[in-house]
Residue, then its C-alpha position, 0 to 999 in steps of 0.5 A: m724378229n722385228k719388235s712390231y711383229l713380236f708385239l703383234m704375235v703377243a696381241i694375237l695370242l692374248e686375243t685368241i685366249a680372251t675369245t676362248s675364254l668368252k665362249t667358256s664364260e657362258q655369257f660372263t656367268k663364270p667369273l674366272f673365265t670372265a676376268i680371263t676374257i677382260i685381261g686378255y682383251v686389254g692386254a691384246f690391244y695394249f700390245l696391238s697399240l705398240t705395233l702401230k708405232s711402226m706398222p701401218i694400221g691396215i697391214a697390222y690389222a690384216l694379219w691380226s684378224g687373219v692369224g686370229i681367225i685360224l687360231i681361233s678356228v683350230t681352238g674351235i676344232l680342238l676344244f669345242k668340237q666345232v669342226p668347219d665345213l669345206p667352205a669355211i676351210l677354203g676361206i681359212l686357206l685363202i686367209i693364210a694365203g693372204v697373210i703369206v703374200i702380205n709378209l712376203f711381198s708387201k712393201t708397206s709392211v715392216h721387214 
C-alpha cells in the first residue's frame, strides 16, 4: 500500500474518532471527550498534510470527506441509533460509488 493512502486512512480514522467525541463532548462540557476531539482533529490534519505531499489536494479531500461521511454515518447508526432514511442511504451509496471511481479510474490519484 502506498504511504499516502496509509496516511490518509489514519487521518480519516482520527477524524472519525474526533467527530464522534465531538458529539459525546456535549458542547465541550465533558473534558475527556473534549480532549479526544481536539487531539483527534490535530492528528487528523497532521496526517492529511502528510498525504498532500504526494496526492493532489482535490483527490485527497474527496476521499477524506467521502470515506469520513460513510464512517460517521455507520458510527451514528451503531452508537447513537441515528438511522438514515432512504434518500440519505442513496446519497451515501453515491458517495461510495464516487470513492470507487476515483480509486479505480482516476489518473490523478496516487497508485
